[in-house]
DSSP file (Angstrom, degrees, kcal/mol; ACC not computed):
  #  RESIDUE AA STRUCTURE BP1 BP2  ACC     N-H-->O    O-->H-N    N-H-->O    O-->H-N    TCO  KAPPA ALPHA  PHI   PSI    X-CA   Y-CA   Z-CA
    1    1 A X              0   0    0      0, 0.0     2,-0.3     0, 0.0     0, 0.0   0.000 360.0 360.0 360.0 145.3  -93.9  162.7  -79.8
    2    2 A X        -     0   0    0      1,-0.0     2,-0.3     2,-0.0     0, 0.0  -0.580 360.0-126.4 -84.4 144.5  -94.2  160.0  -77.1
    3    3 A X        -     0   0    0     -2,-0.3    -1,-0.0     1,-0.1     0, 0.0  -0.701   6.3-154.7 -88.2 140.5  -96.9  160.2  -74.5
    4    4 A X        +     0   0    0     -2,-0.3     2,-0.1     2,-0.1    -1,-0.1   0.268  52.4 130.3 -94.6   9.7  -95.9  160.1  -70.8
    5    5 A X        -     0   0    0      1,-0.1     2,-0.4     0, 0.0    -2,-0.1  -0.415  52.2-139.8 -64.9 136.2  -99.3  158.8  -69.9
    6    6 A X        -     0   0    0     -2,-0.1     2,-0.3     2,-0.0    -2,-0.1  -0.791  10.9-150.6 -96.4 141.7  -99.2  155.7  -67.7
    7    7 A X        -     0   0    0     -2,-0.4     2,-0.4    23,-0.0    23,-0.0  -0.833   7.0-145.3-107.3 150.2 -101.7  152.9  -68.3
    8    8 A X        -     0   0    0     -2,-0.3    23,-0.4     2,-0.0     2,-0.3  -0.939   6.2-147.2-118.7 140.2 -102.9  150.6  -65.6
    9    9 A X        -     0   0    0     -2,-0.4     2,-0.5    21,-0.1    21,-0.2  -0.734  11.2-133.9-100.3 150.3 -103.7  146.9  -66.0
   10   10 A X  E     -A   29   0A   0     19,-2.6    19,-3.1    -2,-0.3     2,-0.5  -0.910  20.1-160.9-103.3 131.0 -106.4  145.1  -64.1
   11   11 A X  E     -A   28   0A   0     -2,-0.5     2,-0.5    17,-0.2    17,-0.2  -0.949   5.3-167.2-116.9 129.0 -105.3  141.7  -62.6
   12   12 A X  E     -A   27   0A   0     15,-2.6    15,-2.2    -2,-0.5     2,-0.8  -0.970  10.1-153.6-114.8 125.3 -107.8  139.0  -61.6
   13   13 A X  E >   -A   26   0A   0     -2,-0.5     3,-1.0    13,-0.2    13,-0.2  -0.860  10.6-171.8 -97.1 105.6 -106.6  136.1  -59.5
   14   14 A X  T 3  S+     0   0    0     11,-2.4     3,-0.3    -2,-0.8    -1,-0.1   0.709  79.4  48.8 -75.1 -21.0 -109.0  133.4  -60.3
   15   15 A X  T >  S+     0   0    0     10,-0.7     3,-1.1     1,-0.2    -1,-0.2   0.126  72.7 113.2-105.1  20.2 -107.8  130.9  -57.7
   16   16 A X  T <  S+     0   0    0     -3,-1.0    -1,-0.2     1,-0.3    -2,-0.1   0.868  89.1  31.5 -61.0 -37.5 -107.8  133.2  -54.7
   17   17 A X  T 3  S-     0   0    0      1,-0.4    -1,-0.3    -3,-0.3     2,-0.2   0.235 136.3 -49.8-105.7  13.0 -110.6  131.3  -53.0
   18   18 A X  S <  S-     0   0    0     -3,-1.1    -1,-0.4     0, 0.0     2,-0.1  -0.660  86.7 -36.8 136.7 166.8 -109.8  127.9  -54.3
   19   19 A X        -     0   0    0     -2,-0.2    -4,-0.1     1,-0.2     6,-0.0  -0.363  45.1-162.8 -61.1 126.5 -109.1  126.1  -57.6
   20   20 A X        -     0   0    0     -2,-0.1    -1,-0.2     4,-0.1     3,-0.1   0.719  27.0-131.3 -84.5 -22.5 -111.2  127.6  -60.4
   21   21 A X        +     0   0    0      1,-0.3     2,-0.1     3,-0.0    -2,-0.1   0.484  64.0 129.7  82.0   1.8 -110.8  124.7  -62.8
   22   22 A X  S    S-     0   0    0      2,-0.2    -1,-0.3     1,-0.1    35,-0.1  -0.328  73.9-109.3 -83.0 171.3 -109.9  127.1  -65.6
   23   23 A X  S    S+     0   0    0     33,-0.2     2,-0.3    -3,-0.1    -1,-0.1   0.258  98.9  40.4 -85.5  11.6 -106.8  126.8  -67.9
   24   24 A X        -     0   0    0      1,-0.1    15,-0.3    15,-0.1    -2,-0.2  -0.984  60.8-149.6-156.0 158.5 -105.2  129.8  -66.2
   25   25 A X  S    S+     0   0    0     13,-2.6   -11,-2.4    -2,-0.3   -10,-0.7   0.741  82.1  36.6-102.2 -32.0 -104.6  131.3  -62.8
   26   26 A X  E     -AB  13  38A   0     12,-2.4    12,-2.7   -13,-0.2     2,-0.5  -0.946  58.8-159.7-126.5 144.9 -104.4  135.0  -63.6
   27   27 A X  E     -AB  12  37A   0    -15,-2.2   -15,-2.6    -2,-0.4     2,-0.6  -0.986  11.4-167.0-123.5 119.8 -106.2  137.2  -66.1
   28   28 A X  E     -AB  11  36A   0      8,-3.0     8,-3.0    -2,-0.5     2,-0.7  -0.929   4.5-164.1-110.9 122.1 -104.5  140.5  -66.9
   29   29 A X  E     +AB  10  35A   0    -19,-3.1   -19,-2.6    -2,-0.6     2,-0.4  -0.919  15.7 177.5-107.5 112.5 -106.5  143.2  -68.8
   30   30 A X  E  >  - B   0  34A   0      4,-2.8     4,-2.6    -2,-0.7   -21,-0.1  -0.943  33.5-138.0-119.2 132.9 -104.1  145.7  -70.2
   31   31 A X  T  4 S+     0   0    0     -2,-0.4    -1,-0.1   -23,-0.4     4,-0.1   0.795 106.5  36.2 -60.0 -27.4 -105.2  148.7  -72.3
   32   32 A X  T  4 S+     0   0    0      2,-0.1    -1,-0.2     1,-0.1   -23,-0.0   0.882 127.7  31.3 -90.8 -45.3 -102.1  148.1  -74.6
   33   33 A X  T  4 S-     0   0    0      1,-0.3     2,-0.3     3,-0.0    -2,-0.2   0.689  94.6-141.9 -89.3 -20.1 -101.8  144.3  -74.7
   34   34 A X  E  <  -B   30   0A   0     -4,-2.6    -4,-2.8     2,-0.1     2,-0.5  -0.676  59.0 -12.2  87.3-149.7 -105.4  143.3  -74.3
   35   35 A X  E     -B   29   0A   0     -2,-0.3     2,-0.4    -6,-0.2    -6,-0.2  -0.764  63.8-169.9 -92.9 129.1 -106.3  140.3  -72.2
   36   36 A X  E     -B   28   0A   0     -8,-3.0    -8,-3.0    -2,-0.5     2,-0.5  -0.969  10.3-149.2-118.6 132.5 -103.4  138.0  -71.1
   37   37 A X  E     -Bc  27  68A   0     30,-3.5    32,-3.0    -2,-0.4     2,-0.5  -0.881  13.3-164.2-103.3 129.7 -103.9  134.6  -69.5
   38   38 A X  E     -Bc  26  69A   0    -12,-2.7   -13,-2.6    -2,-0.5   -12,-2.4  -0.961   9.0-165.6-121.5 124.4 -101.3  133.4  -67.0
   39   39 A X  E     - c   0  70A   0     30,-2.9    32,-2.5    -2,-0.5     2,-0.5  -0.934  15.2-150.2-103.2 126.2 -100.9  129.9  -65.8
   40   40 A X  E     - c   0  71A   0     -2,-0.5     2,-0.6    30,-0.2    32,-0.2  -0.870  10.3-169.9-102.2 125.0  -98.6  129.7  -62.7
   41   41 A X  E     - c   0  72A   0     30,-2.8    32,-2.5    -2,-0.5     2,-0.3  -0.962  14.2-172.4-114.4 114.8  -96.6  126.4  -62.2
   42   42 A X  E     + c   0  73A   0     -2,-0.6     2,-0.3    30,-0.2    32,-0.2  -0.789  11.1 174.4-113.4 150.9  -94.9  126.3  -58.8
   43   43 A X  E     - c   0  74A   0     30,-2.1    33,-2.3    -2,-0.3    32,-0.8  -0.987  31.8-141.2-147.7 151.8  -92.4  123.9  -57.2
   44   44 A X  S    S+     0   0    0     -2,-0.3     2,-0.5    31,-0.3    -1,-0.1   0.742  84.6  78.8 -77.8 -24.8  -90.5  123.8  -54.0
   45   45 A X    >   -     0   0    0      1,-0.1     3,-1.2    29,-0.1    31,-0.1  -0.742  65.4-153.9-101.7 126.3  -87.4  122.4  -55.7
   46   46 A X  T 3  S+     0   0    0     -2,-0.5    -1,-0.1     1,-0.2    28,-0.0   0.706  96.6  52.7 -68.0 -18.7  -85.0  124.6  -57.7
   47   47 A X  T 3  S+     0   0    0      1,-0.1     2,-1.2     2,-0.0    -1,-0.2   0.470  81.0 100.4 -96.6  -1.1  -83.9  121.7  -59.9
   48   48 A X    <   +     0   0    0     -3,-1.2    -1,-0.1     1,-0.2    -3,-0.1  -0.710  37.8 158.7 -89.5  98.5  -87.4  120.6  -61.0
   49   49 A X        +     0   0    0     -2,-1.2    -1,-0.2     2,-0.0     2,-0.1   0.811  47.6  78.6 -90.5 -32.9  -87.7  122.1  -64.4
   50   50 A X        +     0   0    0      0, 0.0     2,-0.3     0, 0.0     0, 0.0  -0.455  55.9 176.6 -78.9 150.2  -90.4  119.9  -65.9
   51   51 A X        -     0   0    0     -2,-0.1     2,-0.1    -8,-0.0    -8,-0.0  -0.991  30.4-106.0-149.5 152.1  -94.1  120.5  -65.1
   52   52 A X        -     0   0    0     -2,-0.3     2,-0.4     0, 0.0     0, 0.0  -0.476  27.4-165.3 -77.4 150.5  -97.4  119.0  -66.1
   53   53 A X        -     0   0    0     -2,-0.1     2,-0.0   -12,-0.0   -12,-0.0  -0.996  16.6-131.3-135.0 131.5  -99.7  120.9  -68.4
   54   54 A X     >  -     0   0    0     -2,-0.4     4,-2.6     1,-0.1     5,-0.2  -0.280  22.6-112.5 -79.0 164.2 -103.3  119.8  -68.9
   55   55 A X  H  > S+     0   0    0      1,-0.2     4,-2.6     2,-0.2     5,-0.2   0.896 120.5  53.0 -59.9 -40.4 -105.1  119.4  -72.2
   56   56 A X  H  > S+     0   0    0      2,-0.2     4,-2.2     1,-0.2    -1,-0.2   0.908 110.0  46.9 -63.0 -43.0 -107.3  122.4  -71.3
   57   57 A X  H  > S+     0   0    0      2,-0.2     4,-2.4     1,-0.2    -2,-0.2   0.920 113.3  48.6 -64.7 -43.9 -104.2  124.5  -70.6
   58   58 A X  H  X S+     0   0    0     -4,-2.6     4,-2.3     2,-0.2    -2,-0.2   0.902 110.6  51.4 -63.2 -41.6 -102.5  123.4  -73.9
   59   59 A X  H  X S+     0   0    0     -4,-2.6     4,-2.3     2,-0.2    -1,-0.2   0.923 111.7  45.7 -63.1 -45.3 -105.7  124.1  -75.9
   60   60 A X  H  X S+     0   0    0     -4,-2.2     4,-3.4     1,-0.2     5,-0.3   0.902 110.3  54.7 -65.9 -38.9 -106.0  127.6  -74.5
   61   61 A X  H  X S+     0   0    0     -4,-2.4     4,-1.7     1,-0.2    -2,-0.2   0.911 110.2  47.0 -59.4 -42.5 -102.3  128.2  -75.1
   62   62 A X  H  < S+     0   0    0     -4,-2.3    -1,-0.2     2,-0.2    -2,-0.2   0.912 117.7  41.5 -64.6 -43.2 -102.8  127.2  -78.8
   63   63 A X  H  < S+     0   0    0     -4,-2.3    -2,-0.2     1,-0.2    -1,-0.2   0.899 120.2  41.2 -73.5 -40.5 -105.9  129.4  -79.2
   64   64 A X  H >< S+     0   0    0     -4,-3.4     3,-2.0     1,-0.2    -1,-0.2   0.710  83.6 178.6 -84.0 -20.7 -104.6  132.4  -77.3
   65   65 A X  G >< S+     0   0    0     -4,-1.7     3,-1.8    -5,-0.3    -1,-0.2  -0.336  70.8   7.8  60.0-125.6 -101.0  132.3  -78.7
   66   66 A X  G 3  S+     0   0    0      1,-0.3    -1,-0.3    -2,-0.1    -2,-0.1   0.594 123.6  68.9 -67.0 -10.0  -98.9  135.2  -77.4
   67   67 A X  G <  S+     0   0    0     -3,-2.0   -30,-3.5    -6,-0.1     2,-0.5   0.342  87.4  77.7 -90.9   6.8 -101.7  136.1  -75.0
   68   68 A X  E <   -c   37   0A   0     -3,-1.8     2,-0.4   -32,-0.2   -30,-0.2  -0.977  62.5-179.6-117.3 127.5 -101.1  132.9  -72.9
   69   69 A X  E     -c   38   0A   0    -32,-3.0   -30,-2.9    -2,-0.5     2,-0.5  -0.945  20.4-151.4-127.7 146.0  -98.1  132.8  -70.6
   70   70 A X  E     -c   39   0A   0     -2,-0.4     2,-0.5   -32,-0.2   -30,-0.2  -0.982  13.8-162.8-114.3 122.3  -96.7  130.2  -68.2
   71   71 A X  E     -c   40   0A   0    -32,-2.5   -30,-2.8    -2,-0.5     2,-0.5  -0.917   6.8-150.6-105.4 128.4  -94.9  131.6  -65.2
   72   72 A X  E     -c   41   0A   0     -2,-0.5     2,-0.5   -32,-0.2   -30,-0.2  -0.867   9.8-165.7-100.7 127.6  -92.6  129.1  -63.3
   73   73 A X  E     -c   42   0A   0    -32,-2.5   -30,-2.1    -2,-0.5     3,-0.4  -0.966   3.1-163.5-116.9 122.4  -92.1  129.8  -59.6
   74   74 A X  E     +c   43   0A   0     -2,-0.5   -30,-0.2   -32,-0.2   -28,-0.1  -0.771  69.5  26.5-102.8 149.2  -89.3  128.0  -57.7
   75   75 A X  S >  S+     0   0    0    -32,-0.8     3,-1.5    -2,-0.3     5,-0.3   0.682  76.6 167.0  78.2  18.4  -89.0  127.7  -54.0
   76   76 A X  T 3   +     0   0    0    -33,-2.3    -1,-0.2    -3,-0.4    -3,-0.0  -0.495  69.5   2.6 -70.2 130.3  -92.8  127.9  -53.4
   77   77 A X  T 3  S+     0   0    0     -2,-0.2    -1,-0.3     1,-0.1   -33,-0.1   0.630  92.2 124.5  72.4  13.7  -93.8  126.9  -49.9
   78   78 A X  S <  S-     0   0    0     -3,-1.5    -2,-0.1   -35,-0.1    -1,-0.1   0.532  75.0-123.9 -84.2  -5.6  -90.2  126.4  -48.9
   79   79 A X              0   0    0     -4,-0.2    -3,-0.1     1,-0.1    -4,-0.0   0.845 360.0 360.0  68.8  34.1  -90.5  128.8  -45.9
   80   80 A X              0   0    0     -5,-0.3    -1,-0.1     0, 0.0    -4,-0.0   0.461 360.0 360.0 -88.4 360.0  -87.6  131.0  -47.1
């Protein structure tokens, strides 16, 4: 039988007070998934698909595998 228990994840925004210099912007600790590292790449322009990725970000992505995610945000700072 399936459990109806809900699990809650803890989210830490590492750049809330300024650039942290880490290879990710968010750290999500989920009881089911474990720790997930999220790098956010934002652009104002909807047609800009390419984005830079640092050596540090690439290295963590390789080491963390499926636990490293890149989220692309379009229209950031566009005042919409």
